[in-house]
VOBAGU-905775 format. One line per 10 residues: number of its first residue (from 1); their letters; for each residue x, y, z of N, C-alpha, C. Coordinates in steps of 0.05 Angstrom, whole numbers, plus 5000, padded with zeros to 4 digits. Example, Ala and Ser with C-alpha at 12.3 -4.5 7.8 and 13.67 -1.06 7.14 Angstrom:
<recs>
1 = as = 5264:4886:5156:5246:4910:5156:5264:4934:5156; 5257:4955:5142:5273:4979:5143:5258:5001:5157;
</recs>
This chain:
<recs>
1 = mqyrkdkqgn = 3866:1288:6504:3885:1272:6521:3887:1274:6547; 3882:1257:6565:3899:1256:6593:3927:1269:6594; 3937:1279:6611:3959:1285:6619:3970:1287:6653; 3993:1277:6658:4002:1268:6681:4028:1291:6689; 4040:1293:6707:4054:1315:6716:4089:1292:6718; 4106:1309:6709:4138:1297:6712:4140:1316:6741; 4172:1307:6744:4182:1317:6771:4181:1347:6772; 4185:1359:6756:4184:1386:6750:4159:1403:6749; 4134:1381:6742:4105:1395:6752:4100:1402:6724; 4113:1393:6697:4106:1399:6667:4083:1376:6665;
11 = dlsalgfgcm = 4062:1379:6638:4048:1363:6628:4053:1339:6615; 4057:1319:6619:4062:1298:6595:4041:1286:6591; 4040:1273:6561:4011:1268:6552:4015:1232:6566; 3992:1221:6568:3991:1203:6577:4001:1171:6563; 3994:1186:6538:4004:1164:6519:4029:1179:6502; 4049:1166:6504:4078:1171:6492:4083:1157:6465; 4098:1171:6448:4098:1160:6418:4125:1147:6417; 4125:1123:6418:4152:1107:6415:4164:1108:6395; 4189:1113:6382:4205:1120:6349:4211:1103:6351; 4214:1075:6359:4231:1059:6351:4223:1045:6327;
21 = rfprkdgrid = 4196:1040:6317:4187:1024:6305:4165:1045:6286; 4187:1070:6275:4169:1081:6255:4167:1065:6229; 4140:1069:6218:4136:1060:6184:4168:1055:6165; 4169:1033:6158:4187:1031:6130:4184:1022:6113; 4196:1030:6094:4191:1019:6058:4229:1015:6046; 4220:0994:6031:4247:0987:6023:4270:0992:6048; 4266:0980:6067:4285:0976:6088:4294:1004:6104; 4279:1026:6095:4283:1052:6102:4263:1064:6117; 4261:1084:6139:4243:1094:6149:4223:1108:6129; 4199:1108:6127:4184:1122:6105:4184:1151:6117;
31 = lgetereile = 4193:1170:6108:4192:1195:6120:4168:1208:6118; 4152:1208:6093:4129:1211:6090:4102:1207:6107; 4109:1178:6113:4084:1166:6130:4090:1175:6153; 4111:1175:6163:4127:1180:6190:4115:1201:6197; 4122:1224:6178:4108:1253:6194:4082:1259:6189; 4068:1238:6169:4035:1246:6170:4027:1233:6202; 4037:1207:6208:4033:1199:6241:4037:1220:6262; 4061:1235:6262:4073:1250:6280:4055:1275:6283; 4049:1281:6255:4040:1312:6262:4002:1300:6274; 3997:1279:6265:3969:1270:6273:3966:1269:6301;
41 = avelginyfd = 3992:1256:6310:3995:1251:6338:3993:1274:6357; 4008:1300:6344:4009:1321:6354:3983:1336:6357; 3969:1328:6336:3940:1344:6332:3920:1324:6358; 3924:1301:6358:3907:1286:6382:3918:1289:6416; 3941:1307:6415:3947:1312:6448:3974:1305:6454; 3991:1286:6435:4013:1274:6447:4037:1290:6442; 4046:1296:6469:4066:1315:6463:4098:1299:6474; 4107:1268:6488:4123:1258:6488:4134:1243:6471; 4153:1249:6453:4167:1225:6436:4188:1214:6448; 4194:1190:6443:4220:1170:6457:4238:1161:6430;
51 = tayiyggsee = 4259:1166:6434:4276:1150:6415:4304:1137:6425; 4319:1130:6412:4348:1127:6426:4369:1128:6404; 4395:1131:6412:4418:1136:6392:4416:1108:6375; 4410:1086:6382:4409:1058:6366:4390:1050:6348; 4368:1072:6349:4345:1065:6340:4347:1071:6302; 4355:1055:6298:4369:1067:6267:4349:1080:6249; 4355:1113:6241:4346:1133:6233:4326:1140:6242; 4322:1138:6271:4300:1147:6292:4298:1174:6299; 4327:1185:6305:4334:1207:6317:4329:1224:6289; 4347:1223:6272:4347:1233:6243:4318:1241:6240;
61 = algeiverna = 4300:1225:6234:4272:1230:6223:4258:1246:6244; 4257:1236:6264:4242:1253:6282:4251:1280:6283; 4286:1289:6284:4293:1319:6281:4284:1332:6264; 4284:1315:6233:4277:1330:6206:4243:1338:6205; 4228:1323:6222:4207:1320:6217:4191:1347:6236; 4210:1345:6269:4199:1372:6285:4210:1399:6275; 4239:1393:6255:4246:1421:6250:4226:1434:6225; 4222:1420:6207:4201:1421:6186:4177:1442:6197; 4166:1423:6217:4137:1432:6227:4138:1449:6249; 4158:1456:6253:4166:1479:6276:4150:1467:6304;
71 = lrdkiriatk = 4152:1449:6308:4143:1429:6321:4158:1421:6348; 4182:1432:6356:4203:1436:6385:4191:1445:6402; 4174:1466:6400:4169:1474:6426:4141:1467:6442; 4127:1445:6418:4099:1434:6430:4104:1410:6432; 4122:1401:6438:4132:1367:6438:4159:1371:6464; 4156:1348:6478:4185:1338:6494:4190:1319:6484; 4221:1319:6476:4239:1296:6471:4249:1283:6488; 4250:1250:6485:4266:1238:6502:4290:1219:6486; 4317:1223:6495:4328:1199:6478:4351:1188:6499; 4371:1173:6485:4382:1160:6514:4408:1155:6506;
81 = lpqylvsrnt = 4427:1159:6521:4454:1154:6514:4456:1122:6521; 4478:1114:6495:4485:1088:6494:4503:1082:6506; 4500:1072:6541:4519:1073:6554:4537:1048:6553; 4529:1030:6538:4538:1010:6533:4567:1011:6515; 4566:1033:6498:4585:1044:6481:4610:1062:6494; 4595:1069:6514:4611:1089:6532:4639:1080:6546; 4661:1084:6540:4691:1075:6557:4702:1090:6574; 4696:1120:6561:4712:1143:6570:4703:1168:6577; 4712:1191:6597:4692:1214:6591:4686:1230:6568; 4701:1227:6547:4700:1240:6522:4674:1229:6514;
91 = sldkyfteql = 4667:1204:6512:4652:1191:6496:4618:1195:6503; 4625:1206:6531:4588:1226:6530:4588:1249:6523; 4607:1260:6510:4597:1289:6496:4602:1281:6464; 4613:1257:6458:4619:1254:6429:4589:1239:6423; 4570:1224:6438:4555:1217:6429:4527:1234:6431; 4526:1256:6458:4509:1272:6462:4505:1292:6438; 4529:1302:6430:4534:1322:6408:4526:1306:6386; 4525:1284:6379:4518:1273:6356:4486:1273:6350; 4480:1263:6384:4446:1262:6379:4429:1292:6381; 4448:1312:6381:4432:1336:6385:4435:1345:6356;
101 = krlrtdrvdy = 4459:1341:6339:4452:1342:6312:4440:1329:6296; 4433:1305:6298:4407:1291:6290:4386:1299:6293; 4377:1305:6321:4351:1316:6325:4345:1342:6318; 4372:1357:6307:4367:1385:6298:4352:1404:6321; 4366:1403:6345:4356:1419:6369:4378:1425:6382; 4379:1442:6408:4405:1448:6424:4389:1443:6457; 4373:1422:6451:4372:1414:6477:4351:1386:6478; 4356:1369:6501:4342:1342:6507:4329:1346:6524; 4300:1342:6526:4276:1347:6545:4292:1327:6566; 4283:1303:6560:4291:1276:6578:4314:1257:6569;
111 = ylmhhltdpa = 4336:1256:6585:4360:1238:6569:4363:1219:6589; 4357:1196:6577:4359:1167:6599:4382:1154:6590; 4391:1139:6610:4417:1126:6614:4399:1096:6593; 4412:1087:6578:4397:1069:6555:4408:1033:6574; 4380:1020:6573:4384:0991:6579:4409:0984:6597; 4404:0998:6619:4412:0980:6648:4403:0958:6649; 4413:0942:6655:4411:0915:6664:4424:0906:6693; 4446:0927:6701:4456:0916:6722:4473:0941:6739; 4463:0945:6767:4479:0963:6777:4509:0975:6770; 4521:0956:6764:4550:0955:6750:4551:0973:6729;
121 = mwdklksvga = 4531:0975:6709:4531:0991:6685:4527:1018:6693; 4513:1026:6715:4514:1054:6732:4537:1060:6737; 4545:1040:6760:4567:1043:6764:4599:1052:6746; 4603:1038:6719:4617:1045:6703:4612:1074:6690; 4587:1090:6683:4584:1109:6674:4595:1132:6696; 4584:1126:6722:4599:1141:6744:4624:1141:6751; 4640:1117:6736:4672:1121:6743:4684:1139:6718; 4666:1143:6699:4685:1152:6677:4666:1188:6680; 4664:1194:6699:4649:1222:6714:4617:1235:6696; 4603:1210:6693:4581:1203:6687:4568:1238:6704;
131 = lewlaekkrs = 4567:1233:6728:4545:1250:6746:4557:1279:6744; 4580:1288:6739:4592:1312:6736:4581:1317:6709; 4592:1302:6696:4580:1313:6664:4548:1318:6660; 4527:1301:6674:4505:1305:6671:4493:1330:6689; 4510:1340:6715:4503:1361:6725:4505:1390:6707; 4530:1382:6693:4548:1406:6678:4518:1411:6650; 4512:1395:6643:4487:1392:6614:4457:1402:6629; 4458:1394:6648:4430:1405:6666:4438:1437:6672; 4457:1445:6682:4465:1472:6688:4458:1486:6665; 4472:1483:6645:4468:1494:6615:4443:1494:6603;
141 = geigavgfsy = 4429:1472:6611:4403:1466:6596:4400:1446:6576; 4425:1446:6567:4423:1425:6542:4409:1396:6553; 4406:1395:6570:4390:1369:6587:4377:1379:6602; 4342:1373:6603:4322:1384:6621:4315:1372:6644; 4321:1341:6636:4315:1317:6663:4335:1293:6652; 4343:1282:6678:4353:1253:6675:4340:1228:6681; 4338:1212:6667:4331:1182:6677:4342:1160:6662; 4333:1135:6664:4341:1112:6654:4327:1090:6647; 4327:1072:6626:4309:1048:6623:4322:1030:6633; 4302:1011:6639:4322:0990:6655:4304:0959:6643;
151 = hgdtdgflki = 4324:0942:6648:4319:0914:6637:4324:0889:6654; 4335:0898:6680:4342:0881:6701:4321:0862:6713; 4332:0856:6737:4311:0846:6759:4310:0866:6782; 4288:0851:6789:4275:0878:6812:4303:0892:6833; 4313:0873:6848:4340:0879:6863:4356:0901:6852; 4366:0898:6826:4384:0914:6814:4369:0944:6801; 4345:0939:6803:4323:0968:6801:4328:0984:6820; 4320:0970:6841:4315:0986:6866:4341:1005:6877; 4367:0984:6872:4386:0995:6877:4402:1020:6859; 4391:1022:6835:4400:1042:6817:4386:1066:6822;
161 = lgdydwdlcq = 4357:1062:6831:4333:1080:6831:4345:1093:6859; 4352:1083:6881:4362:1099:6898:4393:1111:6908; 4405:1105:6882:4436:1114:6876:4435:1143:6863; 4410:1162:6851:4414:1183:6846:4391:1194:6843; 4391:1224:6840:4366:1242:6844:4352:1235:6819; 4343:1211:6806:4326:1215:6780:4308:1228:6778; 4296:1242:6750:4280:1256:6744:4256:1234:6733; 4262:1214:6721:4249:1193:6712:4264:1167:6707; 4241:1146:6701:4254:1120:6701:4235:1110:6672; 4245:1088:6664:4233:1075:6644:4236:1043:6642;
171 = iqynyfdehs = 4209:1029:6647:4211:1001:6650:4193:0989:6632; 4198:0959:6630:4183:0938:6616:4159:0934:6638; 4136:0935:6628:4115:0931:6648:4082:0932:6638; 4069:0908:6643:4041:0897:6629:4031:0878:6652; 4002:0876:6639:3989:0854:6659:4001:0832:6661; 4016:0823:6641:4038:0800:6644:4054:0788:6656; 4072:0819:6652:4098:0816:6666:4096:0837:6695; 4073:0834:6704:4070:0849:6732:4099:0849:6756; 4109:0823:6751:4122:0813:6766:4154:0803:6766; 4155:0816:6726:4182:0809:6723:4200:0843:6713;
181 = qagveglraa = 4229:0836:6709:4236:0858:6713:4237:0875:6732; 4233:0899:6734:4227:0917:6753:4208:0916:6765; 4187:0908:6752:4158:0897:6764:4145:0924:6778; 4115:0909:6791:4099:0924:6813:4115:0941:6830; 4139:0920:6846:4154:0930:6868:4171:0952:6855; 4179:0953:6835:4195:0971:6822:4182:0998:6813; 4155:0993:6804:4139:1017:6797:4131:1038:6824; 4125:1019:6844:4112:1027:6868:4137:1048:6886; 4160:1032:6878:4181:1039:6892:4191:1074:6882; 4187:1073:6857:4194:1101:6847:4170:1119:6850;
191 = gergipvvim = 4144:1111:6857:4117:1125:6855:4130:1145:6889; 4133:1121:6900:4137:1133:6932:4157:1151:6928; 4180:1151:6916:4198:1171:6909:4191:1195:6893; 4177:1195:6886:4159:1218:6869:4172:1217:6838; 4187:1195:6831:4195:1188:6805:4174:1180:6787; 4172:1197:6765:4156:1196:6741:4164:1163:6729; 4144:1145:6724:4149:1128:6710:4140:1129:6682; 4158:1118:6659:4155:1114:6637:4149:1079:6629; 4129:1076:6617:4123:1049:6610:4129:1035:6580; 4145:1021:6579:4154:1002:6554:4145:0980:6555;
201 = eplrggklvn = 4137:0976:6527:4124:0947:6525:4096:0940:6534; 4077:0957:6536:4050:0953:6548:4038:0924:6536; 4044:0921:6514:4022:0897:6492:4048:0881:6496; 4068:0877:6511:4088:0861:6504:4096:0850:6473; 4106:0878:6464:4111:0874:6433:4088:0866:6415; 4065:0877:6423:4038:0864:6409:4037:0838:6413; 4041:0830:6431:4037:0801:6432:4010:0790:6453; 4009:0814:6472:3981:0814:6483:3957:0821:6471; 3964:0828:6440:3937:0830:6419:3937:0806:6400; 3962:0808:6383:3965:0787:6362:3965:0757:6374;
211 = mlpeeaaram = 3981:0755:6394:3984:0726:6398:3962:0712:6424; 3948:0722:6431:3930:0725:6453:3916:0703:6452; 3908:0680:6468:3897:0654:6454:3869:0663:6455; 3859:0650:6441:3824:0661:6441:3801:0652:6462; 3822:0637:6476:3808:0632:6505:3800:0657:6516; 3830:0666:6520:3830:0694:6533:3816:0720:6519; 3820:0713:6495:3803:0741:6487:3771:0742:6491; 3764:0708:6491:3730:0711:6495:3727:0716:6528; 3739:0718:6539:3745:0719:6570:3733:0751:6570; 3754:0766:6556:3747:0797:6549:3728:0798:6542;
221 = eksgrgwtra = 3712:0797:6520:3686:0796:6505:3668:0790:6528; 3665:0766:6544:3647:0762:6556:3636:0791:6581; 3663:0797:6594:3660:0811:6605:3640:0835:6598; 3635:0839:6568:3612:0859:6572:3626:0893:6569; 3648:0895:6576:3663:0921:6569:3663:0934:6543; 3667:0917:6524:3668:0922:6499:3693:0933:6487; 3720:0930:6507:3740:0943:6504:3761:0923:6483; 3774:0931:6474:3791:0917:6452:3822:0906:6470; 3834:0884:6465:3855:0872:6465:3874:0891:6473; 3879:0909:6463:3902:0935:6472:3892:0954:6492;
231 = ewsfrwlynq = 3857:0959:6490:3847:0968:6513:3850:0967:6535; 3839:0941:6537:3850:0925:6564:3875:0923:6576; 3895:0925:6559:3929:0922:6572:3929:0959:6585; 3921:0980:6563:3923:1002:6574:3911:1009:6598; 3885:1005:6596:3868:1009:6618:3879:1007:6643; 3888:0978:6641:3903:0962:6666:3933:0977:6674; 3937:0994:6663:3964:1010:6667:3955:1038:6675; 3935:1054:6658:3928:1077:6669:3912:1080:6704; 3900:1052:6704:3893:1052:6731:3907:1055:6755; 3939:1056:6750:3956:1062:6767:3967:1078:6774;
241 = pevtvvlsgm = 3966:1096:6795:3975:1126:6798:4000:1127:6793; 4019:1106:6797:4047:1108:6790:4058:1116:6764; 4040:1104:6745:4046:1104:6713:4039:1133:6702; 4063:1147:6690:4059:1167:6678:4055:1172:6650; 4072:1159:6633:4072:1154:6606:4064:1124:6594; 4055:1115:6588:4050:1097:6565:4059:1098:6540; 4087:1079:6529:4095:1084:6503:4085:1062:6482; 4072:1072:6460:4061:1057:6440:4081:1057:6415; 4088:1037:6407:4108:1043:6374:4077:1044:6354; 4066:1062:6351:4033:1066:6331:4046:1067:6300;
251 = nssemlrenc = 4035:1054:6287:4050:1051:6255:4018:1056:6235; 3996:1063:6249:3979:1063:6231:3956:1088:6251; 3939:1098:6229:3926:1119:6239:3902:1105:6261; 3891:1083:6257:3869:1069:6275:3885:1065:6302; 3907:1052:6299:3921:1050:6323:3927:1073:6342; 3939:1093:6324:3943:1118:6343:3911:1130:6356; 3889:1131:6330:3867:1136:6344:3855:1127:6371; 3852:1096:6366:3851:1076:6386:3857:1082:6413; 3882:1088:6414:3905:1089:6440:3899:1122:6450; 3894:1146:6431:3888:1159:6447:3864:1167:6458;
261 = rtasdagigq = 3848:1150:6445:3823:1147:6447:3819:1136:6484; 3834:1122:6484:3835:1107:6504:3848:1123:6526; 3875:1133:6520:3889:1158:6538:3873:1173:6551; 3852:1190:6529:3838:1208:6541:3807:1200:6560; 3804:1171:6564:3787:1166:6575:3792:1149:6604; 3808:1135:6595:3819:1123:6624:3832:1135:6649; 3831:1120:6676:3834:1133:6693:3838:1126:6718; 3861:1136:6731:3865:1128:6762:3833:1114:6778; 3847:1090:6783:3821:1072:6799:3793:1071:6788; 3799:1067:6765:3773:1066:6744:3771:1031:6742;
271 = ftdgdfavir = 3788:1016:6750:3781:0985:6745:3769:0972:6764; 3748:0954:6763:3727:0946:6781:3746:0917:6787; 3733:0906:6809:3737:0878:6815:3733:0864:6792; 3712:0860:6777:3702:0843:6757:3727:0846:6741; 3734:0876:6735:3758:0873:6711:3785:0866:6715; 3791:0866:6744:3816:0851:6757:3812:0822:6755; 3786:0809:6762:3784:0784:6750:3787:0775:6727; 3780:0795:6707:3781:0782:6674:3812:0782:6671; 3829:0805:6682:3858:0800:6672:3874:0774:6689; 3860:0769:6714:3877:0744:6726:3866:0716:6712;
281 = evteiirkre = 3840:0722:6693:3830:0688:6684:3854:0696:6655; 3852:0720:6652:3869:0717:6625:3897:0711:6620; 3908:0723:6650:3935:0718:6654:3939:0684:6657; 3918:0676:6673:3923:0642:6682:3912:0638:6651; 3908:0643:6636:3906:0626:6609:3923:0622:6594; 3938:0643:6593:3963:0651:6573:3985:0633:6584; 3985:0624:6620:4008:0611:6627:4004:0584:6628; 3980:0574:6627:3980:0546:6614:3997:0528:6589; 4010:0553:6579:4025:0543:6552:4050:0544:6566; 4049:0550:6597:4082:0552:6595:4092:0525:6611;
291 = kvgctgcryc = 4128:0526:6604:4138:0498:6610:4143:0500:6641; 4139:0514:6655:4146:0511:6684:4126:0530:6694; 4109:0516:6716:4095:0537:6728:4102:0551:6756; 4112:0572:6751:4133:0591:6760:4110:0614:6760; 4108:0631:6785:4099:0646:6792:4102:0679:6793; 4131:0673:6794:4152:0702:6798:4159:0705:6826; 4144:0689:6848:4145:0695:6877:4168:0700:6889; 4192:0692:6887:4215:0695:6891:4219:0680:6917; 4201:0666:6928:4206:0648:6947:4236:0627:6954; 4240:0626:6925:4267:0607:6921:4297:0619:6932;
301 = mpcpkgvdip = 4290:0654:6924:4317:0664:6927:4319:0673:6955; 4340:0682:6963:4372:0680:6945:4380:0653:6936; 4394:0655:6915:4404:0624:6912:4427:0631:6928; 4431:0609:6937:4462:0613:6955:4489:0611:6935; 4481:0597:6905:4501:0604:6892:4502:0630:6867; 4485:0637:6872:4474:0661:6858:4454:0660:6829; 4444:0638:6829:4429:0630:6805:4403:0649:6807; 4397:0663:6784:4371:0675:6777:4347:0654:6770; 4341:0645:6791:4321:0617:6786:4289:0629:6779; 4277:0651:6786:4259:0667:6770:4265:0676:6739;
311 = gyfrcynama = 4288:0692:6738:4293:0698:6710:4293:0671:6694; 4312:0651:6700:4309:0625:6686:4281:0616:6675; 4269:0616:6693:4242:0606:6689:4227:0622:6666; 4221:0648:6671:4207:0672:6661:4215:0671:6627; 4236:0666:6623:4252:0673:6596:4245:0638:6586; 4249:0622:6600:4241:0591:6585:4205:0591:6585; 4197:0607:6597:4166:0605:6594:4161:0617:6573; 4182:0642:6560:4173:0659:6537:4178:0641:6516; 4192:0623:6510:4198:0608:6490:4168:0585:6480; 4152:0589:6504:4127:0572:6491:4106:0588:6483;
321 = ienartarme = 4101:0609:6502:4086:0632:6498:4086:0653:6473; 4119:0658:6473:4126:0676:6445:4145:0657:6422; 4168:0663:6425:4187:0647:6405:4210:0643:6419; 4233:0625:6409:4253:0622:6420:4271:0641:6420; 4275:0660:6395:4293:0674:6395:4285:0700:6414; 4261:0711:6420:4252:0727:6432:4263:0724:6465; 4255:0691:6466:4259:0680:6495:4290:0691:6498; 4306:0679:6484:4334:0686:6486:4346:0708:6485; 4333:0726:6468:4344:0753:6476:4332:0766:6502; 4319:0763:6514:4306:0773:6537:4323:0759:6563;
331 = fiqtvgltke = 4330:0730:6554:4350:0722:6570:4376:0733:6570; 4386:0736:6551:4413:0756:6549:4412:0782:6569; 4392:0798:6554:4381:0824:6567:4389:0823:6606; 4371:0802:6613:4358:0805:6643:4374:0786:6659; 4387:0770:6648:4402:0743:6657:4432:0737:6649; 4434:0737:6631:4462:0730:6616:4483:0761:6629; 4471:0789:6623:4483:0807:6628:4491:0824:6653; 4484:0807:6674:4487:0824:6702:4516:0810:6706; 4527:0833:6725:4558:0829:6727:4565:0808:6742; 4549:0804:6767:4555:0773:6775:4539:0753:6760;
341 = pafasqcvgc = 4553:0734:6753:4540:0714:6741:4524:0693:6756; 4501:0695:6738:4475:0679:6750:4467:0652:6739; 4482:0640:6732:4480:0621:6712:4467:0586:6724; 4449:0577:6711:4439:0549:6721:4465:0534:6728; 4486:0533:6708:4517:0517:6714:4526:0520:6733; 4522:0549:6758:4527:0543:6787:4510:0533:6807; 4495:0521:6797:4478:0506:6809:4492:0480:6834; 4494:0478:6856:4503:0455:6865:4489:0436:6876; 4466:0438:6867:4446:0418:6872:4432:0414:6905; 4437:0442:6924:4434:0435:6953:4409:0431:6953;
351 = gkcekhcpqn = 4384:0440:6939:4356:0431:6944:4348:0459:6963; 4361:0480:6970:4343:0499:6987:4320:0505:6970; 4323:0518:6950:4304:0525:6930:4275:0512:6933; 4286:0487:6929:4257:0470:6926:4243:0467:6955; 4253:0467:6980:4243:0473:7003:4223:0501:7002; 4230:0518:6993:4210:0544:6993:4196:0549:6973; 4187:0531:6951:4179:0539:6927:4143:0529:6933; 4130:0547:6935:4102:0547:6943:4091:0524:6917; 4094:0522:6893:4088:0511:6865:4098:0481:6869; 4115:0478:6889:4126:0447:6885:4139:0439:6859;
361 = ipirkklkea = 4151:0465:6845:4170:0456:6824:4194:0439:6827; 4200:0424:6806:4230:0403:6811:4246:0424:6803; 4257:0446:6818:4276:0469:6806:4300:0460:6789; 4314:0442:6810:4336:0436:6797:4341:0420:6769; 4314:0406:6762:4319:0388:6737:4307:0406:6719; 4286:0427:6729:4275:0453:6709:4298:0464:6698; 4315:0475:6721:4338:0494:6713:4353:0478:6691; 4361:0454:6692:4380:0445:6670:4361:0441:6646; 4337:0436:6637:4325:0438:6618:4325:0471:6607; 4325:0488:6628:4320:0516:6618:4345:0524:6603;
371 = dralrpfpyr = 4366:0518:6616:4391:0525:6613:4401:0516:6580; 4390:0492:6579:4400:0476:6552:4384:0489:6536; 4358:0497:6533:4338:0514:6517:4357:0545:6506; 4351:0555:6537:4363:0582:6530:4396:0586:6518; 4408:0569:6527:4434:0577:6524:4450:0554:6501; 4442:0552:6483:4462:0531:6458:4481:0553:6450; 4499:0537:6438:4522:0543:6440:4529:0574:6428; 4518:0579:6398:4514:0611:6394:4508:0633:6416; 4495:0626:6435:4485:0644:6449:4496:0646:6477; 4509:0629:6476:4527:0618:6499:4556:0630:6488;
381 = alislgrkkl = 4564:0634:6465:4577:0652:6463:4584:0680:6460; 4555:0689:6453:4546:0714:6449:4554:0731:6479; 4537:0711:6494:4538:0728:6526:4566:0732:6534; 4580:0712:6532:4613:0707:6541:4621:0732:6525; 4622:0743:6498:4632:0761:6489:4615:0783:6502; 4594:0787:6506:4583:0815:6512:4589:0815:6546; 4594:0796:6559:4601:0803:6588:4633:0816:6586; 4650:0807:6572:4680:0816:6563:4675:0846:6559; 4654:0849:6542:4653:0879:6533:4648:0898:6557; 4624:0893:6566:4609:0907:6592:4626:0908:6613;
391 = frqagtgkat = 4641:0893:6624:4649:0890:6643:4684:0886:6649; 4687:0889:6626:4722:0890:6632:4739:0914:6646; 4723:0932:6645:4738:0955:6666:4730:0953:6693; 4714:0936:6698:4707:0923:6725:4716:0898:6734; 4736:0887:6712:4748:0861:6725:4732:0837:6722; 4703:0835:6713:4689:0823:6720:4666:0812:6691; 4678:0787:6677:4662:0782:6651:4664:0754:6652; 4666:0739:6669:4667:0709:6665:4643:0695:6670; 4637:0681:6646:4610:0664:6637:4612:0639:6651; 4597:0625:6659:4601:0597:6671:4577:0582:6661;
</recs>
């Protein structure tokens, strides 16, 4: 197993075990199968295990298995504060104490502020005393390092990144999402600050393996590399020095062993010009299915009325590449739940965006199409309720 350093100089396995998708049986976590996989993972060198408060049963299962097999001093546990449930200072201790009990431990190695989509969410945590609380928990040794996981746009990520002395951050990042969410710009900004980056969704929920067009798969095969579809994704990530840990929700021995083999063999700077050319070809093939030819360059931004144009088109395209439900949920996370409304209904048709678009996209027309597809009534209502709940203290929750 390859290891990369955290901010304190500790070795972290380049491959992390994502605990959100533990194997299930009859609707519950299959504890026996999960235990077998965790023990095999530790034997293969994995020492970073990522869970969260809202991963149903995950913290409890991990805690029981770690305690029973005396693994606590052999691994590092990352879990997350459900910041979306926090409304007062006492909530911080409430959730953290419950998590320690679930995990059967007296400390959390990496404690992340979960699912930030906007700087306002971090501001809300600060307003209830999170900075002081985190400092005390670090002093007591109950929390080893503090980080955040992120699902908003690049600008929001950069603001949060620069607002605290973070020990690590976690972002969605893969070769298809290179310019989405925090993106490569956010990755490099974290690297410049010496902040380790944990990668989630390296295979875009498995879709860069299971839903890859055959034409794209053939492009990989023609390269002669002999790499699997998953291996291409992981090697692209491990090539980048800013990447510290890549998470994978592995639920079979075959998947675990393959990913461990890749994490042991792949390294920084190993990708050749030919390899990058294959990734570009694969990405272009996938994009042929898209509804809008948006590359995410952001030349159309900022919109005078605050519309998140690239965010809209990214999610609209996801409807064609993946499915409607997945695309709409991504839209809710990355566009719908930002403090400042960013909806297409705010567009006044000024056309400024179209003057700057290198792809000559009829942005005003396509925004209307995207809004109709991404915000049918049930989702519009869900977004409105979510905004009211998240931003009620800040006095901003209006959806338009």
